[in-house]
VEXDREN-2710 file (C-alpha; in Angstrom, 1 decimal):
% VEXDREN-2710
k/r/px/py/pz
1/MET/-297.3/-80.9/26.1
2/ASN/-301.0/-80.3/25.5
3/LEU/-303.7/-83.0/25.1
4/ARG/-303.6/-82.9/21.3
5/GLN/-299.9/-83.6/21.1
6/ASP/-300.2/-86.4/23.7
7/LEU/-303.0/-88.0/21.7
8/ARG/-301.0/-87.8/18.5
9/HIS/-297.9/-89.2/20.1
10/GLY/-300.0/-91.9/21.8
11/GLY/-301.4/-92.9/18.4
12/ARG/-297.9/-93.3/17.0
13/ILE/-296.8/-95.3/20.1
14/GLY/-300.0/-97.5/19.8
15/ARG/-299.4/-98.0/16.0
16/ALA/-295.8/-99.0/16.6
17/GLU/-296.7/-101.4/19.5
18/PHE/-299.5/-103.0/17.4
19/ILE/-297.2/-103.4/14.3
20/ARG/-294.5/-105.0/16.5
21/SER/-297.1/-107.4/17.9
22/VAL/-298.2/-108.4/14.5
23/ARG/-294.7/-108.9/13.3
24/GLY/-294.0/-111.0/16.5
25/TYR/-296.9/-113.3/15.6
26/ALA/-295.2/-114.1/12.2
27/ARG/-291.6/-113.8/13.3
28/ASP/-290.6/-117.4/12.7
29/THR/-292.0/-120.7/11.4
30/ARG/-292.9/-122.0/14.8
31/ARG/-295.3/-119.1/15.5
32/ILE/-296.8/-119.2/12.0
33/LEU/-297.4/-123.0/12.5
34/GLY/-299.1/-122.3/15.8
35/LEU/-301.3/-119.6/14.3
36/ALA/-302.2/-122.0/11.5
37/VAL/-303.3/-124.6/13.9
38/ALA/-305.4/-122.1/15.9
39/LEU/-306.9/-120.8/12.7
40/LEU/-307.9/-124.3/11.6
41/PHE/-309.4/-125.2/14.9
42/PHE/-311.3/-122.0/15.7
43/GLY/-312.0/-121.2/12.0
44/GLY/-313.6/-124.6/11.6
45/ASN/-315.8/-124.1/14.6
46/LEU/-316.7/-120.7/13.3
47/LEU/-317.8/-122.1/9.9
48/PHE/-320.1/-124.5/11.7
49/LEU/-321.5/-121.7/13.8
50/LEU/-322.4/-119.3/10.9
51/PRO/-325.3/-121.2/9.4
52/PRO/-327.3/-121.3/12.7
53/ILE/-326.6/-117.6/13.2
54/TYR/-328.0/-117.0/9.7
55/VAL/-331.1/-119.0/10.5
56/LEU/-331.5/-117.0/13.7
57/GLY/-331.4/-113.8/11.8
58/ARG/-334.1/-114.9/9.4
59/SER/-336.4/-115.8/12.3
60/ALA/-335.6/-112.8/14.6
61/ARG/-338.4/-110.3/14.7
62/SER/-338.2/-109.2/18.3
63/ILE/-335.8/-109.1/21.2
64/ALA/-337.5/-112.0/22.8
65/THR/-336.7/-114.2/19.8
66/ILE/-333.0/-113.6/20.1
67/PRO/-331.6/-116.1/22.7
68/TYR/-329.3/-114.8/25.5
69/PHE/-329.6/-111.2/24.2
70/GLU/-330.2/-109.7/27.7
71/PRO/-327.4/-111.5/29.6
72/ALA/-325.0/-110.7/26.7
73/ALA/-325.7/-107.0/27.2
74/THR/-324.3/-107.4/30.7
75/LEU/-321.5/-109.9/30.1
76/LEU/-320.0/-107.8/27.2
77/PRO/-318.9/-104.8/29.3
78/VAL/-318.0/-106.9/32.3
79/GLY/-316.0/-109.3/30.2
80/LEU/-314.1/-106.5/28.5
81/PHE/-313.4/-104.9/31.8
82/LEU/-312.0/-108.0/33.4
83/LEU/-310.0/-108.8/30.2
84/GLY/-308.5/-105.4/30.2
85/ALA/-307.5/-105.5/33.9
86/LEU/-306.0/-109.0/33.6
87/ARG/-304.1/-108.1/30.4
88/THR/-302.7/-105.0/32.1
89/MET/-301.5/-107.0/35.1
90/GLU/-300.0/-109.7/32.8
91/ARG/-298.1/-107.6/30.2
92/LEU/-299.2/-103.9/30.0
93/GLY/-297.8/-102.8/33.4
94/SER/-294.7/-101.5/31.6
95/VAL/-293.4/-100.9/28.1
96/ASP/-290.2/-101.8/26.4
97/THR/-287.6/-98.9/26.3
98/GLU/-289.6/-97.4/29.2
99/ASP/-286.8/-94.9/30.1
100/LEU/-286.6/-93.6/26.6
101/LEU/-290.4/-93.1/26.2
102/LEU/-290.9/-91.5/29.6
103/THR/-288.1/-89.0/29.0
104/THR/-289.4/-88.2/25.5
105/VAL/-293.2/-87.9/25.8
106/HIS/-295.7/-87.3/28.5
107/PRO/-296.9/-90.4/30.4
108/ARG/-300.4/-89.7/29.1
109/ALA/-299.1/-90.4/25.6
110/VAL/-297.6/-93.7/26.7
111/VAL/-300.9/-94.7/28.4
112/VAL/-302.9/-93.8/25.3
113/GLY/-300.4/-95.8/23.1
114/LEU/-300.5/-98.9/25.2
115/ILE/-304.4/-98.9/25.4
116/THR/-304.7/-98.2/21.7
117/ALA/-302.3/-101.1/20.9
118/GLU/-304.2/-103.4/23.2
119/ILE/-307.6/-102.4/21.6
120/GLY/-306.0/-103.2/18.2
121/ARG/-304.9/-106.6/19.4
122/LEU/-308.3/-107.4/20.8
123/LEU/-309.9/-106.3/17.5
124/LEU/-307.5/-108.5/15.6
125/TRP/-308.2/-111.6/17.7
126/PHE/-311.9/-111.1/18.5
127/GLY/-313.0/-108.6/16.0
128/ILE/-312.7/-110.7/12.9
129/PRO/-314.8/-113.6/14.2
130/LEU/-317.4/-111.2/15.7
131/VAL/-317.7/-109.4/12.4
132/ALA/-318.3/-112.7/10.7
133/ILE/-321.0/-113.6/13.2
134/ALA/-322.6/-110.2/12.9
135/GLY/-322.4/-110.4/9.1
136/ALA/-324.2/-113.8/9.1
137/PHE/-326.9/-112.4/11.4
138/ALA/-327.2/-109.3/9.2
139/VAL/-327.6/-111.4/6.1
140/GLY/-330.3/-113.4/7.8
141/LEU/-332.1/-110.2/8.8
142/GLY/-331.8/-108.9/5.3
143/SER/-330.4/-105.6/6.8
144/PRO/-326.7/-104.9/6.2
145/ILE/-327.0/-101.7/8.2
146/PHE/-326.8/-103.9/11.3
147/LEU/-323.1/-104.1/10.9
148/VAL/-322.8/-100.4/11.0
149/THR/-325.2/-99.8/14.0
150/ALA/-323.7/-102.7/16.0
151/GLY/-320.2/-101.2/15.5
152/ILE/-321.3/-97.8/16.6
153/VAL/-322.9/-99.3/19.7
154/VAL/-319.9/-101.5/20.6
155/VAL/-317.0/-99.1/20.1
156/PRO/-317.9/-96.8/23.1
157/ILE/-318.1/-99.9/25.3
158/VAL/-314.8/-101.2/24.1
159/CYS/-313.0/-97.9/24.6
160/CYS/-314.5/-97.2/28.0
161/MET/-313.9/-100.7/29.4
162/ALA/-310.4/-100.9/28.0
163/VAL/-309.4/-97.6/29.7
164/TRP/-311.0/-98.5/33.0
165/GLY/-309.6/-102.0/32.9
166/TYR/-306.1/-100.6/32.4
167/ALA/-306.6/-98.1/35.2
168/VAL/-307.7/-100.8/37.6
169/GLY/-305.0/-103.2/36.5
170/ILE/-302.3/-100.6/37.1
171/GLY/-303.8/-99.8/40.5
172/VAL/-303.7/-103.5/41.4
173/LEU/-300.0/-103.7/40.4
174/ARG/-299.3/-100.7/42.6
175/VAL/-300.9/-102.5/45.5
176/LEU/-299.1/-105.7/44.8
177/ARG/-295.7/-104.0/44.6
178/ARG/-296.2/-102.5/48.1
179/LEU/-297.5/-105.7/49.5
180/PRO/-295.3/-108.5/48.2
181/THR/-296.8/-111.0/50.6
182/VAL/-300.3/-110.3/49.2
183/ARG/-298.8/-110.8/45.7
184/ARG/-297.5/-114.2/46.5
185/MET/-300.8/-115.2/48.2
186/LEU/-302.7/-113.9/45.2
187/LYS/-300.7/-116.1/42.8
188/VAL/-301.5/-119.2/44.8
189/GLY/-305.1/-118.1/45.4
190/GLY/-305.6/-117.4/41.7
191/VAL/-304.5/-120.9/40.7
192/LEU/-306.6/-122.4/43.4
193/ALA/-309.6/-120.3/42.3
194/LEU/-309.1/-121.4/38.7
195/ILE/-309.0/-125.0/39.7
196/SER/-312.1/-124.5/41.8
197/ILE/-313.9/-122.9/38.8
198/VAL/-313.0/-125.7/36.5
199/ILE/-314.2/-128.4/38.9
200/LEU/-317.3/-126.5/39.9
201/SER/-318.1/-126.0/36.2
202/GLN/-318.2/-129.8/35.7
203/VAL/-320.5/-130.2/38.7
204/ALA/-322.7/-127.4/37.4
205/ALA/-322.9/-129.0/34.0
206/ARG/-324.3/-132.1/35.5
207/TYR/-327.2/-130.3/37.0
208/LEU/-327.8/-128.3/33.8
209/VAL/-327.9/-131.5/31.8
210/THR/-330.3/-133.3/34.2
211/GLY/-332.5/-130.3/34.3
212/THR/-332.2/-129.7/38.0
213/VAL/-331.2/-126.1/37.3
214/SER/-332.3/-124.1/34.3
215/ILE/-329.7/-122.2/32.4
216/GLU/-332.3/-119.6/31.4
217/THR/-333.0/-119.0/35.1
218/LEU/-329.3/-118.4/35.9
219/LEU/-328.7/-116.1/32.9
220/SER/-331.8/-114.1/33.7
221/LEU/-330.1/-113.0/36.9
222/LEU/-327.4/-111.3/34.8
223/SER/-329.9/-109.1/33.0
224/PHE/-329.5/-105.4/33.6
225/ALA/-332.2/-103.3/32.1
226/PRO/-330.2/-100.1/31.2
227/LEU/-327.5/-102.1/29.4
228/VAL/-330.2/-104.1/27.6
229/ASP/-331.8/-100.9/26.4
230/TYR/-328.5/-99.6/25.2
231/LEU/-327.6/-102.8/23.3
232/THR/-331.0/-102.6/21.6
233/LEU/-329.8/-99.5/19.8
234/SER/-327.7/-101.8/17.6
235/LEU/-331.0/-103.1/16.0
236/ILE/-332.1/-99.7/14.8
237/GLY/-333.1/-99.8/11.1
238/THR/-333.5/-103.6/11.1
239/PRO/-336.7/-105.6/10.8
240/VAL/-336.5/-106.4/14.5
241/SER/-339.1/-104.4/16.4
242/ILE/-337.5/-102.3/19.2
243/THR/-338.3/-99.4/21.5
244/VAL/-335.7/-96.8/22.0
245/THR/-335.8/-95.6/25.6
246/PRO/-334.2/-92.5/27.1
247/MET/-332.2/-94.8/29.4
248/ALA/-330.4/-96.1/26.3
249/VAL/-329.2/-92.5/25.4
250/VAL/-328.2/-92.0/29.1
251/VAL/-326.0/-95.1/29.0
252/LEU/-324.4/-94.0/25.7
253/VAL/-323.6/-90.6/27.2
254/THR/-322.2/-92.4/30.3
255/TRP/-319.9/-94.5/28.2
256/ILE/-318.6/-91.5/26.4
257/ALA/-318.2/-89.4/29.6
258/LEU/-316.4/-92.1/31.6
259/THR/-313.8/-92.7/28.9
260/PRO/-311.8/-89.5/29.5
261/VAL/-312.3/-89.8/33.2
262/GLY/-310.8/-93.3/33.1
263/LEU/-307.9/-92.1/31.0
264/ALA/-307.1/-89.5/33.6
265/VAL/-307.3/-92.1/36.4
266/ALA/-305.1/-94.4/34.3
267/GLU/-302.5/-91.7/33.7
268/ARG/-302.2/-91.0/37.4
269/GLN/-302.0/-94.6/38.3
270/ALA/-299.3/-95.3/35.6
271/THR/-297.3/-92.2/36.6
272/ALA/-297.3/-93.3/40.2
273/LEU/-296.2/-96.8/39.2
274/TRP/-293.5/-95.8/36.7
275/PHE/-291.9/-92.9/38.7
276/THR/-291.8/-94.4/42.2
277/ASP/-289.3/-96.9/43.5
278/ASP/-290.2/-100.2/45.1
279/PRO/-290.7/-99.8/48.9
280/VAL/-287.8/-100.6/51.1
281/ARG/-288.5/-103.2/53.7
282/THR/-288.0/-102.2/57.2
283/GLY/-285.0/-103.8/59.0
284/THR/-282.8/-103.9/55.9
285/THR/-279.5/-102.0/55.8
286/ASP/-277.4/-101.0/53.0
287/THR/-274.2/-100.1/54.8
288/SER/-271.0/-101.3/53.5
289/SER/-269.7/-102.1/57.0
290/GLU/-272.1/-105.0/57.3
291/THR/-271.2/-108.2/55.5
292/ALA/-274.1/-109.9/53.8
293/VAL/-274.3/-113.4/55.1
294/SER/-276.4/-116.1/53.4
295/SER/-279.3/-117.3/55.4
296/GLY/-278.7/-120.8/54.1
297/GLY/-281.0/-123.0/52.1
298/PHE/-278.7/-123.6/49.1
299/SER/-276.7/-126.4/50.7
300/PRO/-278.4/-129.4/49.2
301/PRO/-279.7/-132.1/51.6
302/LYS/-279.4/-135.8/51.1
303/PRO/-279.8/-137.4/48.6
304/PHE/-279.3/-134.3/46.4
305/SER/-275.8/-133.8/47.8
306/TRP/-274.6/-137.3/46.8
307/THR/-273.9/-136.4/43.1
308/LYS/-273.2/-133.3/41.1
309/ALA/-276.4/-133.8/39.1
310/GLY/-278.3/-133.9/42.4
311/ARG/-276.8/-130.6/43.5
312/ILE/-277.7/-129.0/40.2
313/ALA/-281.2/-130.3/40.6
314/TRP/-281.4/-128.7/44.1
315/GLY/-280.5/-125.4/42.5
316/TYR/-283.3/-125.7/40.0
317/LEU/-285.8/-126.5/42.7
318/LEU/-284.6/-123.5/44.8
319/ARG/-284.9/-121.2/41.8
320/ALA/-288.4/-122.4/41.1
321/VAL/-289.5/-121.8/44.8
322/ARG/-288.1/-118.3/44.6
323/HIS/-289.6/-117.6/41.2
324/PRO/-292.8/-119.6/41.0
325/GLN/-293.9/-117.7/37.8
326/GLU/-291.6/-120.2/36.0
327/PHE/-294.4/-122.7/36.5
328/SER/-297.0/-120.5/34.8
329/HIS/-297.3/-122.9/31.9
330/LEU/-298.5/-125.6/34.2
331/LEU/-301.9/-123.9/34.3
332/MET/-302.8/-126.0/31.3
333/LEU/-302.8/-129.0/33.7
334/VAL/-305.8/-127.4/35.4
335/PHE/-307.9/-127.9/32.3
336/LEU/-306.7/-131.5/32.0
337/VAL/-307.2/-132.5/35.6
338/GLY/-310.2/-130.3/36.4
339/PRO/-312.8/-132.2/34.4
340/MET/-311.6/-135.5/35.8
341/ALA/-311.6/-134.2/39.3
342/GLY/-315.1/-133.0/38.9
343/THR/-316.2/-136.4/37.7
344/PHE/-314.5/-138.1/40.6
345/PHE/-316.2/-135.8/43.1
346/GLN/-319.6/-136.7/41.6
347/SER/-318.9/-140.4/41.7
348/SER/-317.1/-140.5/45.1
349/SER/-319.4/-143.2/46.4
350/GLY/-318.3/-145.7/43.9
351/GLU/-316.3/-148.7/44.9
352/ARG/-313.6/-148.0/42.4
353/PHE/-313.0/-144.4/43.7
354/PRO/-309.7/-145.3/45.5
355/LEU/-308.3/-146.9/42.4
356/LEU/-309.3/-143.8/40.3
357/VAL/-307.5/-141.7/42.9
358/ALA/-304.4/-143.9/42.4
359/GLY/-304.5/-143.5/38.7
360/THR/-305.0/-139.8/38.9
361/GLY/-302.0/-139.5/41.1
362/VAL/-299.9/-141.4/38.6
363/LEU/-301.1/-139.2/35.7
364/PHE/-300.5/-136.0/37.7
365/GLY/-297.0/-137.1/38.8
366/VAL/-295.9/-138.3/35.4
367/TYR/-297.0/-135.0/33.8
368/LEU/-295.2/-132.9/36.4
369/SER/-292.0/-135.0/36.1
370/GLY/-291.3/-133.6/32.6
371/ALA/-293.4/-130.4/32.5
372/THR/-291.8/-128.7/35.4
373/PHE/-288.2/-128.4/34.2
374/GLY/-287.8/-130.1/30.9
375/LEU/-290.0/-128.3/28.3
376/ASN/-287.7/-125.4/27.7
377/PRO/-284.1/-126.2/29.0
378/LEU/-282.3/-123.9/26.5
379/GLY/-284.6/-121.0/27.2
380/ASP/-284.2/-121.4/31.0
381/ASP/-280.4/-121.8/30.8
382/ARG/-279.9/-119.0/28.3
383/PRO/-278.7/-116.4/30.9
384/GLN/-276.2/-118.8/32.3
385/PHE/-275.0/-120.3/29.0
386/PRO/-271.5/-118.9/29.2
387/LEU/-271.0/-120.7/32.4
388/VAL/-272.9/-123.8/31.3
389/LEU/-270.9/-124.2/28.1
390/LEU/-267.5/-123.3/29.5
391/THR/-267.5/-125.2/32.7
392/GLU/-265.9/-128.6/33.1
393/THR/-269.3/-130.0/34.0
394/THR/-270.7/-131.9/31.0
395/PRO/-274.1/-131.1/29.4
396/ARG/-275.2/-134.6/30.4
397/THR/-274.8/-133.6/34.1
398/PHE/-276.9/-130.5/33.6
399/LEU/-279.6/-132.4/31.8
400/ARG/-279.6/-135.1/34.5
401/GLY/-280.0/-132.4/37.0
402/ARG/-283.2/-131.2/35.2
403/VAL/-284.4/-134.8/35.2
404/LEU/-283.8/-135.2/38.9
405/ALA/-285.5/-131.9/39.6
406/GLY/-288.6/-132.9/37.7
407/LEU/-288.7/-136.3/39.3
408/ALA/-288.4/-134.7/42.8
409/VAL/-291.7/-132.9/42.0
410/GLY/-293.5/-135.7/40.1
411/LEU/-292.5/-138.9/41.9
412/PRO/-294.2/-138.0/45.3
413/PHE/-297.6/-137.9/43.4
414/ALA/-296.9/-140.9/41.2
415/ILE/-295.7/-143.1/44.1
416/LEU/-297.3/-141.8/47.3
417/VAL/-300.8/-141.3/46.0
418/PRO/-301.3/-144.9/44.8
419/LEU/-299.7/-146.2/48.1
420/ALA/-302.0/-143.9/50.1
421/SER/-305.0/-145.2/48.2
422/ILE/-304.4/-148.6/49.8
423/ALA/-305.7/-147.1/53.1
424/ALA/-308.8/-146.0/51.2
425/GLY/-309.6/-149.4/49.9
426/THR/-307.3/-150.2/47.0
427/ARG/-305.8/-153.7/47.1
428/PRO/-302.2/-153.6/48.1
429/LEU/-301.0/-155.3/44.9
430/TYR/-302.9/-152.7/42.8
431/GLY/-301.4/-149.8/44.8
432/ILE/-297.8/-151.1/44.7
433/THR/-298.1/-151.9/41.0
434/PHE/-299.5/-148.5/40.1
435/ALA/-296.7/-146.8/42.1
436/THR/-294.1/-148.9/40.3
437/VAL/-295.6/-148.1/36.9
438/GLY/-295.9/-144.4/37.8
439/ALA/-292.2/-144.2/38.8
440/TRP/-291.2/-145.7/35.4
441/PHE/-293.5/-143.5/33.4
442/SER/-292.2/-140.4/35.3
443/LEU/-288.7/-141.2/34.2
444/MET/-289.8/-141.6/30.6
445/ALA/-291.7/-138.4/30.7
446/ALA/-288.8/-136.4/32.1
447/LEU/-286.5/-137.7/29.3
448/PHE/-289.0/-137.1/26.6
449/ALA/-289.6/-133.5/27.7
450/LEU/-285.9/-132.7/27.4
451/GLY/-285.8/-133.6/23.7
452/LEU/-289.1/-131.9/22.9
453/GLY/-288.0/-128.7/24.7
454/CYS/-284.7/-128.6/23.0
455/ALA/-286.3/-129.0/19.6
456/TYR/-288.5/-125.9/20.0
457/PRO/-286.8/-123.5/22.5
458/ILE/-288.3/-120.2/23.5
459/TYR/-285.8/-117.4/24.6
460/GLU/-288.1/-114.4/24.8
461/GLU/-289.1/-113.3/28.2
462/ARG/-292.6/-112.0/28.9
463/GLU/-294.1/-110.3/31.9
464/LEU/-296.5/-112.3/34.0
465/TRP/-298.0/-110.8/37.2
466/GLY/-295.3/-108.3/37.3
467/ALA/-292.4/-110.7/36.9
468/GLU/-290.3/-111.7/33.8
469/THR/-290.4/-115.3/32.9
470/VAL/-289.6/-117.6/29.9
471/ALA/-292.5/-120.0/29.2
472/PRO/-292.3/-123.0/26.9
473/SER/-293.9/-123.0/23.5
474/THR/-297.6/-123.6/23.5
475/LEU/-297.2/-126.2/20.7
476/VAL/-294.5/-128.0/22.8
477/LEU/-296.9/-128.0/25.8
478/ILE/-299.8/-129.3/23.8
479/ALA/-297.7/-132.1/22.1
480/TYR/-296.2/-133.1/25.5
481/SER/-299.6/-133.2/27.1
482/PHE/-301.1/-135.3/24.3
483/VAL/-298.3/-137.8/24.2
484/VAL/-297.6/-138.2/27.9
485/MET/-301.2/-138.2/29.2
486/GLY/-302.3/-140.4/26.3
487/GLY/-299.4/-142.9/26.7
488/THR/-299.7/-143.0/30.5
489/PHE/-303.5/-143.6/30.3
490/ILE/-303.0/-146.5/27.9
491/GLY/-300.3/-147.9/30.1
492/LEU/-302.5/-147.7/33.2
493/GLY/-305.3/-149.4/31.3
494/ILE/-303.0/-152.3/30.3
495/THR/-301.8/-152.5/33.9
496/TRP/-305.4/-152.7/35.2
497/PHE/-306.4/-155.4/32.7
498/GLY/-303.2/-157.3/33.6
499/LEU/-303.9/-157.1/37.3
500/THR/-307.5/-158.2/37.0
501/GLY/-306.5/-161.2/34.8
502/ASN/-308.5/-160.0/31.7
503/LEU/-305.4/-160.1/29.4
504/ILE/-305.1/-163.3/27.4
505/VAL/-301.7/-163.8/25.9
506/THR/-302.1/-164.0/22.1
507/GLY/-300.0/-163.1/19.1
508/ILE/-302.0/-159.9/18.5
509/LEU/-301.5/-158.9/22.2
510/VAL/-297.7/-159.5/22.0
511/VAL/-297.5/-157.4/18.7
512/GLY/-299.7/-154.7/20.2
513/LEU/-297.6/-154.4/23.4
514/SER/-294.4/-154.4/21.3
515/VAL/-295.8/-151.6/19.2
516/TYR/-296.7/-149.6/22.3
517/LEU/-293.5/-150.3/24.3
518/LEU/-291.2/-149.5/21.4
519/PRO/-292.0/-145.7/21.2
520/THR/-292.7/-145.6/24.9
521/VAL/-289.1/-146.6/25.7
522/GLY/-287.4/-145.6/22.5
523/LEU/-288.7/-142.1/22.1
524/PRO/-287.6/-140.9/25.6
525/ILE/-284.1/-142.4/25.0
526/LEU/-283.8/-140.7/21.6
527/SER/-285.0/-137.4/23.1
528/TYR/-282.4/-137.6/25.9
529/TRP/-279.7/-138.3/23.3
530/TYR/-280.9/-135.4/21.1
531/SER/-280.9/-132.9/24.0
532/GLN/-277.3/-133.8/24.8
533/ARG/-276.4/-133.3/21.1
534/ILE/-278.1/-129.9/21.0
535/TYR/-276.2/-128.7/24.2
536/ARG/-272.9/-129.9/22.8
537/ARG/-273.4/-128.1/19.5
538/TYR/-274.9/-125.0/20.8
539/VAL/-273.1/-121.8/19.8
540/LEU/-273.6/-118.4/21.4
541/ASP/-274.5/-115.6/18.9
END
């Protein structure tokens, strides 16, 4: 096939992939509700942002009067490149019906189609708000042509960075497939790096607020003159005074020239990834004469071996260790704990720091008790449903196994961290009480997660870092985080005031505690009953 046919076929593949993505966004009521919530949140913020952008356009008469113009010229291509590479590693490493496509069209057409569809998705998510912002700025300038010139300037950057981001992402996937040990280390390192970035961002924010470090000084380091000259072309024909330099034209030619080169590199990388098998590890044999003997590890230790639910819990834990991508949804915890951790590090000299550590351990353990194995039980068990529904083991036992597995992860944090804080200065009564409260809240969180996860199950697998996994619904995760973290924080506050003797028993206090304890205890029990009901009435299609 020639290049023209490949581009035509790639356009059709890209259109089909994009339309399928759009249909997937509105496939059911749950996804529509999630999009509506996101639209209300981000749309409201956008409405508040447009008036200042309009005022900025009215006052802009030179590049110097536009804040952060120079660092934006550098961050735009770098951000698009990193986004393209990460998206490729997450979900664009392969395509559905891969065997059919690769035996029907040239791999170049598949690469073009995947990149085209991804550009369309990026324009759908980011293009609309960016057009609104550019439109407000253009109205302020009194020059609608800015929308046209800005689009002409940005399109070459988007195409070039999308192609090269895809090429680099595919190359990284090839390396990770040949080096599985590096892949596992990268997963752990990526999470640790994300946690570090969140914590360091809180520390950096403190210095920026106090004026110790100037944000203008930091952003000036990101300025790259050729890219600034190129982005200046978007202001041609507007009242803003600019100077068109030859370097801007050179950068434009560079974007255009690098795009087909990146497409060729991406095609070679994708062809090598799709048409080669996984490397065979040395020392493995495939002869039928040798009998495969289990290396052990599935035999549950005590106390898991005491009950059938414990043995099921041990199986969930082993599967999670072998497939850690099942915990990908827990990254949201980074954004919940990171800011608090940054604050704690900044105030580590305080006398209450050990008690804050104890409370953080309780929050962390309670959250993990339900979030690890309880937020999508139906989706996780879907491949084994014929066995789960036909076996003599009751659904109650499987659900209890999930509860025990979650508690096995969360209780060490909820109990051991408060007890360990005693050595750092926490009073023994406070540490023991916090550990007891943490154990109770962990059980409530594990029961509550089961009902919430059964109410909104997710069955569709998605590729994450080269592995298929079923992640809980984002709405379920947000609701669980809000309820559990908020309820636990209130409970710890009540415990603290009780320990310090600041609680005075009054009628209002009794009514308030009753109102708090009723949903805290009743909702998890109802959730556990509801999850059993869903399992009993589940019917395979």
